[in-house]
MARBA-3410 file (N, C-alpha, C, O; in Angstrom, 1 decimal):
151
7.2,2.0,-27.2,6.0,2.2,-26.3,6.4,2.2,-24.9,7.2,1.5,-24.4 ~ 5.7,3.2,-24.2,5.9,3.3,-22.7,4.6,3.0,-22.0,3.7,3.7,-22.2 ~ 4.6,1.9,-21.3,3.4,1.5,-20.6,3.4,2.3,-19.3,4.3,2.2,-18.5 ~ 2.3,3.0,-19.1,2.1,3.8,-17.9,1.1,3.2,-16.9,1.3,3.4,-15.7 ~ 0.1,2.6,-17.4,-1.0,2.1,-16.6,-1.1,0.6,-16.8,-1.3,0.2,-18.0
-1.2,-0.2,-15.8,-1.4,-1.7,-15.9,-2.4,-2.1,-14.9,-2.2,-2.0,-13.7 ~ -3.6,-2.5,-15.3,-4.7,-2.9,-14.4,-5.0,-4.4,-14.7,-5.4,-4.8,-15.7 ~ -4.7,-5.2,-13.7,-5.0,-6.7,-13.7,-5.9,-7.1,-12.6,-5.9,-8.3,-12.2 ~ -6.7,-6.2,-12.1,-7.5,-6.5,-10.9,-8.7,-7.4,-11.2,-9.2,-7.6,-12.3 ~ -9.0,-8.1,-10.1,-10.2,-9.0,-10.0,-10.2,-10.0,-11.1,-11.0,-10.1,-12.0
-9.1,-10.8,-11.0,-9.0,-12.0,-11.9,-8.7,-13.2,-11.0,-9.0,-13.2,-9.8 ~ -8.2,-14.3,-11.5,-7.8,-15.4,-10.7,-6.3,-15.7,-10.9,-5.9,-16.8,-10.9 ~ -5.6,-14.6,-11.1,-4.1,-14.7,-11.2,-3.5,-15.2,-9.9,-4.0,-14.7,-8.9 ~ -2.5,-16.0,-10.0,-2.0,-16.6,-8.8,-0.5,-16.7,-8.8,0.2,-16.4,-9.9 ~ 0.1,-17.2,-7.7,1.5,-17.4,-7.6,2.2,-16.2,-6.9,1.5,-15.3,-6.4
3.5,-16.1,-6.9,4.1,-15.0,-6.3,3.9,-13.7,-7.1,3.5,-13.7,-8.2 ~ 4.3,-12.6,-6.5,4.2,-11.3,-7.2,5.0,-11.5,-8.5,6.1,-11.9,-8.5 ~ 4.4,-11.1,-9.6,5.0,-11.3,-10.9,6.2,-10.3,-11.1,6.0,-9.1,-11.5 ~ 7.4,-10.8,-10.8,8.6,-9.9,-10.9,8.8,-9.4,-12.3,9.6,-8.4,-12.5 ~ 8.3,-10.0,-13.3,8.4,-9.5,-14.7,7.8,-8.1,-14.8,8.3,-7.3,-15.6
6.8,-7.8,-14.0,6.3,-6.4,-14.0,7.2,-5.4,-13.5,7.1,-4.2,-13.9 ~ 8.2,-5.8,-12.7,9.2,-4.8,-12.2,10.2,-4.3,-13.3,10.9,-3.3,-13.0 ~ 10.1,-4.9,-14.4,11.0,-4.4,-15.5,10.3,-3.4,-16.3,10.9,-2.8,-17.2 ~ 9.0,-3.1,-16.1,8.3,-2.1,-16.8,8.5,-0.8,-16.0,7.5,-0.3,-15.3 ~ 9.6,-0.2,-16.0,10.0,0.9,-15.1,9.2,2.2,-15.5,9.3,3.2,-14.7
8.5,2.3,-16.6,7.7,3.4,-16.9,6.4,3.5,-16.2,5.7,4.5,-16.3 ~ 6.0,2.4,-15.5,4.7,2.3,-14.9,4.5,3.4,-13.9,5.4,3.6,-13.0 ~ 3.4,4.0,-13.9,3.0,5.0,-12.9,1.8,4.5,-12.1,1.6,4.9,-11.0 ~ 1.0,3.5,-12.7,-0.2,3.0,-12.0,-0.1,1.5,-12.2,-0.2,1.0,-13.3 ~ -0.1,0.8,-11.1,-0.1,-0.7,-11.1,-1.2,-1.2,-10.2,-1.2,-0.9,-9.0
-2.2,-1.9,-10.7,-3.3,-2.4,-9.9,-3.4,-3.9,-10.1,-3.8,-4.4,-11.2 ~ -3.1,-4.7,-9.1,-3.2,-6.2,-9.1,-4.2,-6.6,-8.0,-4.1,-7.8,-7.6 ~ -5.1,-5.7,-7.6,-6.1,-6.0,-6.6,-7.0,-7.2,-6.9,-7.3,-7.4,-8.1 ~ -7.3,-7.9,-5.9,-8.4,-9.0,-6.1,-7.9,-10.2,-6.9,-8.7,-10.7,-7.7 ~ -6.7,-10.6,-6.7,-6.3,-11.8,-7.3,-5.9,-12.8,-6.2,-6.3,-12.7,-5.1
-5.1,-13.8,-6.6,-4.6,-14.8,-5.6,-3.1,-14.8,-5.5,-2.5,-15.9,-5.3 ~ -2.5,-13.7,-5.7,-1.0,-13.6,-5.6,-0.7,-13.8,-4.1,-1.5,-13.5,-3.2 ~ 0.5,-14.4,-3.9,0.9,-14.8,-2.5,2.4,-14.6,-2.3,3.1,-14.4,-3.3 ~ 2.8,-14.8,-1.1,4.2,-14.7,-0.8,4.6,-13.2,-0.5,3.8,-12.4,-0.2 ~ 5.9,-13.0,-0.5,6.5,-11.8,-0.2,6.5,-10.8,-1.3,6.4,-11.2,-2.5
6.5,-9.5,-1.0,6.6,-8.4,-2.0,8.1,-8.5,-2.4,9.0,-8.3,-1.5 ~ 8.5,-8.7,-3.6,9.9,-8.8,-4.0,10.7,-7.6,-3.9,10.2,-6.5,-4.0 ~ 12.0,-7.7,-3.7,12.9,-6.6,-3.6,13.0,-5.8,-5.0,13.2,-4.6,-5.0 ~ 12.7,-6.5,-6.1,12.8,-5.9,-7.4,11.7,-4.8,-7.6,11.8,-4.0,-8.5 ~ 10.7,-4.7,-6.7,9.7,-3.7,-6.8,10.4,-2.3,-6.7,9.8,-1.3,-7.1
11.6,-2.2,-6.1,12.3,-1.0,-6.0,12.6,-0.3,-7.3,12.9,0.9,-7.4 ~ 12.6,-1.1,-8.4,12.9,-0.6,-9.7,11.7,0.3,-10.3,11.9,1.0,-11.2 ~ 10.6,0.2,-9.7,9.4,0.9,-10.2,9.3,2.3,-9.6,8.3,2.7,-9.0 ~ 10.4,3.1,-9.8,10.5,4.4,-9.1,9.5,5.4,-9.7,9.3,6.5,-9.1 ~ 8.9,5.2,-10.8,7.9,6.1,-11.4,6.5,5.9,-10.9,5.6,6.6,-11.2
6.3,4.8,-10.1,4.9,4.5,-9.6,4.4,5.6,-8.8,5.0,6.1,-7.8 ~ 3.2,6.0,-9.1,2.4,6.9,-8.3,1.3,6.3,-7.5,0.8,6.7,-6.5 ~ 0.8,5.1,-8.1,-0.3,4.4,-7.5,0.0,2.9,-7.5,0.3,2.4,-8.6 ~ -0.1,2.3,-6.4,0.2,0.8,-6.3,-0.9,0.2,-5.5,-1.1,0.5,-4.3 ~ -1.7,-0.7,-6.1,-2.8,-1.4,-5.5,-2.4,-2.9,-5.4,-2.4,-3.6,-6.4
-2.2,-3.4,-4.2,-1.8,-4.8,-4.0,-2.9,-5.5,-3.1,-2.7,-6.6,-2.7 ~ -4.0,-4.8,-2.9,-5.0,-5.3,-1.9,-5.7,-6.6,-2.4,-5.8,-6.9,-3.6 ~ -6.3,-7.2,-1.4,-7.1,-8.4,-1.6,-6.4,-9.5,-2.4,-6.9,-10.1,-3.4 ~ -5.2,-9.8,-1.9,-4.4,-10.9,-2.3,-4.0,-11.7,-1.1,-4.7,-11.6,-0.1 ~ -3.0,-12.5,-1.1,-2.5,-13.2,0.0,-1.0,-13.0,0.3,-0.3,-13.9,0.5
-0.6,-11.7,0.1,0.8,-11.4,0.4,1.1,-11.6,1.9,0.2,-11.3,2.7 ~ 2.3,-12.0,2.2,2.7,-12.2,3.5,4.1,-11.6,3.8,4.7,-11.0,3.0 ~ 4.5,-11.7,5.1,5.8,-11.2,5.5,5.8,-9.8,5.8,4.8,-9.1,5.7 ~ 7.0,-9.3,6.2,7.1,-7.8,6.5,7.0,-7.1,5.2,7.4,-7.6,4.1 ~ 6.6,-5.8,5.3,6.7,-4.9,4.2,8.1,-4.7,3.7,9.0,-4.3,4.6
8.4,-5.0,2.5,9.8,-5.0,2.0,10.3,-3.6,2.0,9.7,-2.6,1.7 ~ 11.6,-3.4,2.5,12.3,-2.1,2.5,12.4,-1.6,1.1,12.5,-0.4,0.9 ~ 12.3,-2.4,0.1,12.3,-2.0,-1.3,11.2,-1.0,-1.6,11.4,-0.1,-2.5 ~ 10.1,-1.1,-0.9,9.0,-0.1,-1.0,9.4,1.3,-0.7,8.8,2.3,-1.2 ~ 10.4,1.4,0.1,10.9,2.8,0.5,11.4,3.5,-0.7,11.5,4.8,-0.7
11.8,2.8,-1.7,12.4,3.4,-2.9,11.3,4.1,-3.8,11.6,4.8,-4.7 ~ 10.1,3.8,-3.5,9.0,4.3,-4.3,8.5,5.7,-3.9,7.4,5.8,-3.3 ~ 9.4,6.6,-4.0,9.2,8.0,-3.4,8.2,8.8,-4.2,7.9,9.9,-3.7 ~ 7.7,8.4,-5.3,6.7,9.1,-6.1,5.3,8.7,-5.8,4.3,9.1,-6.4 ~ 5.2,7.7,-4.8,3.8,7.2,-4.5,2.9,8.3,-4.0,3.3,9.1,-3.2
1.7,8.3,-4.6,0.6,9.1,-4.1,-0.5,8.3,-3.4,-1.2,8.7,-2.6 ~ -0.6,7.0,-3.9,-1.6,6.1,-3.4,-0.9,4.7,-3.1,-0.2,4.2,-4.0 ~ -1.1,4.2,-2.0,-0.6,2.8,-1.7,-1.8,2.1,-1.0,-2.2,2.5,0.1 ~ -2.3,1.0,-1.6,-3.4,0.2,-1.1,-2.9,-1.2,-0.9,-2.7,-1.9,-1.9 ~ -2.8,-1.6,0.4,-2.3,-3.0,0.7,-3.3,-3.7,1.5,-2.9,-4.7,2.1
-4.5,-3.3,1.6,-5.5,-3.9,2.5,-5.8,-5.3,2.1,-5.6,-5.7,1.0 ~ -6.3,-6.0,3.1,-6.8,-7.4,2.9,-5.7,-8.3,2.4,-5.8,-9.0,1.4 ~ -4.6,-8.3,3.1,-3.4,-9.3,2.9,-3.1,-9.8,4.3,-3.7,-9.6,5.2 ~ -2.0,-10.6,4.3,-1.5,-11.2,5.5,-0.1,-10.9,5.9,0.7,-11.7,6.1 ~ 0.2,-9.6,5.9,1.5,-9.1,6.2,1.8,-9.3,7.7,0.8,-9.6,8.5
3.0,-9.3,8.1,3.4,-9.4,9.5,4.2,-8.2,9.9,4.8,-7.5,9.0 ~ 4.3,-7.9,11.2,5.2,-6.9,11.7,4.4,-5.5,11.7,3.2,-5.4,11.6 ~ 5.2,-4.5,12.0,4.7,-3.2,12.2,4.7,-2.4,10.9,5.4,-2.7,9.9 ~ 4.0,-1.2,11.0,4.1,-0.3,9.9,5.5,0.3,10.0,5.9,0.9,11.0 ~ 6.3,0.2,8.9,7.7,0.5,9.0,7.9,2.1,9.0,7.2,2.8,8.4
9.0,2.5,9.6,9.4,3.9,9.6,9.7,4.4,8.3,9.7,5.7,8.1 ~ 10.1,3.6,7.3,10.4,4.1,6.0,9.3,4.8,5.3,9.5,5.4,4.2 ~ 8.1,4.7,5.8,7.0,5.4,5.2,7.2,6.9,5.1,6.6,7.6,4.3 ~ 8.1,7.4,5.9,8.5,8.8,5.9,9.1,9.2,4.6,9.2,10.4,4.3 ~ 9.6,8.3,3.8,10.2,8.6,2.5,9.1,8.9,1.4,9.5,9.4,0.3
7.9,8.5,1.7,6.8,8.7,0.7,6.2,10.1,0.9,5.0,10.3,1.3 ~ 7.0,11.2,0.6,6.6,12.5,0.9,5.4,13.0,0.0,4.8,14.1,0.3 ~ 5.1,12.3,-1.1,4.0,12.7,-1.9,2.7,11.9,-1.6,1.7,12.2,-2.3 ~ 2.8,11.0,-0.7,1.6,10.1,-0.5,0.4,10.9,0.0,0.5,11.7,0.9 ~ -0.7,10.5,-0.6,-2.0,11.2,-0.3,-2.9,10.2,0.4,-3.7,10.6,1.3
-2.9,8.9,-0.1,-3.8,7.9,0.4,-3.0,6.7,0.8,-2.2,6.2,0.0 ~ -3.2,6.2,2.0,-2.5,5.0,2.5,-3.6,4.1,3.1,-4.2,4.5,4.2 ~ -3.8,3.0,2.5,-4.9,2.1,2.9,-4.4,0.8,3.3,-3.8,0.1,2.5 ~ -4.6,0.5,4.6,-4.0,-0.8,5.1,-5.0,-1.7,5.9,-4.5,-2.6,6.5 ~ -6.3,-1.4,5.9,-7.2,-2.2,6.7,-7.1,-3.6,6.3,-7.0,-4.0,5.1
-7.2,-4.5,7.3,-7.2,-5.9,7.1,-5.9,-6.5,6.6,-5.9,-7.6,6.0 ~ -4.8,-5.7,6.7,-3.5,-6.2,6.2,-2.7,-6.9,7.2,-1.6,-7.4,6.9 ~ -3.2,-7.1,8.4,-2.6,-7.8,9.5,-1.3,-7.1,10.1,-0.6,-7.7,10.9 ~ -1.1,-5.9,9.7,0.0,-5.1,10.4,-0.4,-4.8,11.8,-1.5,-4.8,12.2 ~ 0.6,-4.6,12.7,0.4,-4.5,14.1,1.2,-3.4,14.7,2.1,-2.8,14.0
1.0,-3.1,15.9,1.8,-2.1,16.6,1.3,-0.7,16.4,0.3,-0.4,15.8 ~ 2.1,0.3,16.9,1.7,1.7,16.8,1.9,2.3,15.4,2.7,1.7,14.7 ~ 1.2,3.3,15.1,1.5,4.1,13.9,2.8,4.8,14.2,2.9,5.5,15.2 ~ 3.8,4.7,13.3,5.1,5.3,13.6,4.9,6.9,13.6,4.2,7.4,12.8 ~ 5.7,7.5,14.5,5.7,9.0,14.5,6.1,9.6,13.2,5.8,10.8,13.0
6.9,8.9,12.4,7.4,9.4,11.1,6.2,9.7,10.2,6.4,10.4,9.2 ~ 5.0,9.3,10.5,3.9,9.6,9.7,3.6,11.1,9.7,3.0,11.6,8.7 ~ 4.0,11.8,10.7,3.8,13.2,10.8,4.6,14.0,9.7,4.3,15.1,9.4 ~ 5.5,13.3,9.1,6.3,13.9,8.0,5.6,13.9,6.7,6.1,14.5,5.7 ~ 4.5,13.2,6.6,3.8,13.0,5.3,2.8,14.1,5.2,1.6,13.9,5.4
3.2,15.3,4.8,2.4,16.5,4.8,1.3,16.4,3.7,0.4,17.2,3.7 ~ 1.4,15.6,2.7,0.4,15.5,1.6,-0.6,14.5,1.9,-1.6,14.4,1.2 ~ -0.5,13.7,3.0,-1.4,12.6,3.3,-2.7,13.2,3.7,-2.8,14.0,4.7 ~ -3.8,12.8,3.0,-5.1,13.2,3.3,-5.9,12.1,4.0,-6.7,12.4,4.9 ~ -5.7,10.8,3.7,-6.5,9.8,4.3,-5.7,8.6,4.7,-4.8,8.1,4.0
-5.9,8.2,6.0,-5.4,6.9,6.5,-6.5,6.0,6.6,-7.5,6.3,7.4 ~ -6.6,5.0,5.9,-7.7,4.1,5.9,-7.5,3.0,6.9,-6.7,2.1,6.7 ~ -8.3,3.0,8.0,-8.5,1.9,8.9,-7.2,1.3,9.5,-7.0,0.1,9.3 ~ -6.4,2.1,10.2,-5.3,1.5,10.8,-5.7,0.6,12.0,-4.9,-0.3,12.3 ~ -6.8,0.9,12.6,-7.1,0.2,13.8,-8.6,-0.4,13.7,-9.3,-0.5,14.7
-9.0,-0.7,12.5,-10.3,-1.2,12.2,-11.5,-0.3,12.8,-12.5,-0.8,13.2 ~ -11.2,1.0,12.8,-12.2,1.9,13.3,-12.8,2.7,12.2,-13.7,3.6,12.4 ~ -12.4,2.6,10.9,-13.0,3.3,9.9,-11.9,4.1,9.2,-10.7,3.7,9.2 ~ -12.2,5.2,8.6,-11.3,6.1,7.9,-11.0,7.3,8.7,-11.9,8.0,9.2 ~ -9.7,7.5,8.9,-9.3,8.7,9.6,-8.9,9.7,8.5,-8.4,9.3,7.4
-9.1,11.0,8.8,-8.7,12.0,7.8,-7.8,13.0,8.5,-8.0,13.4,9.7 ~ -6.8,13.4,7.8,-5.9,14.5,8.3,-6.2,15.7,7.6,-6.3,15.8,6.4 ~ -6.4,16.8,8.3,-6.7,18.1,7.7,-8.1,18.5,8.0,-8.6,18.3,9.2 ~ -8.8,19.1,7.1,-10.1,19.8,7.3,-11.3,18.8,7.3,-12.3,19.1,7.8 ~ -11.2,17.7,6.6,-12.3,16.9,6.3,-12.3,15.6,7.1,-11.2,14.9,7.0
-13.3,15.2,7.8,-13.4,13.9,8.4,-14.2,13.1,7.4,-15.3,13.4,7.1 ~ -13.6,12.0,6.9,-14.2,11.2,5.8,-15.2,10.2,6.4,-16.4,10.2,5.9 ~ -14.8,9.4,7.3,-15.7,8.4,7.8,-15.2,7.8,9.1,-14.0,7.6,9.3 ~ -16.0,7.5,10.0,-15.6,7.0,11.3,-16.3,5.8,11.8,-16.1,5.4,13.0 ~ -17.0,5.1,10.9,-17.7,3.9,11.3,-16.7,2.7,11.4,-15.5,2.9,11.2
-17.2,1.6,11.6,-16.3,0.4,11.6,-16.6,-0.5,12.7,-17.5,-0.3,13.5 ~ -15.8,-1.5,12.7,-16.1,-2.6,13.7,-15.3,-2.6,14.9,-15.2,-3.6,15.6 ~ -14.7,-1.5,15.3,-13.9,-1.4,16.5,-14.7,-1.4,17.7,-15.9,-1.4,17.6 ~ -14.1,-1.4,18.8,-14.8,-1.4,20.1,-15.3,-0.1,20.4,-15.7,0.7,19.5 ~ -15.4,0.2,21.7,-16.0,1.5,22.1,-15.2,2.7,21.7,-14.2,2.5,20.9
-15.4,3.8,22.2,-14.7,5.0,21.8,-14.4,5.8,22.8,-13.7,6.8,22.6
END
């Protein structure tokens, strides 16, 4: 059996990121949104090279984004919103050449959007980098509302 999709969202699961999941290397879709996971994203996540969609939002993850995430070069969707990360958006995002959606609102990241984001030619939506709403790259403007200041 090859497990491709694992959805554990909106439960009361807690503790650190479950590293046992990183041994399921066939996973293409992993969603642990809306739980009580906490701590750092482990280096073992680098083993999930087949992942196309990763949802870590609405947990209590902390620390800098692990460089191990750079290994996930098949990502099309990464959703890390509503966590307590520290530091800047890392330059290694340029390795996610297939990424289409990158959602980081409320993740506590800071600093400028790295210029390497211009290398992400498949990217359609940047969700709320500066609490101003959804930015869209390309022909469609998705949404521009939000709680930011003036304009």
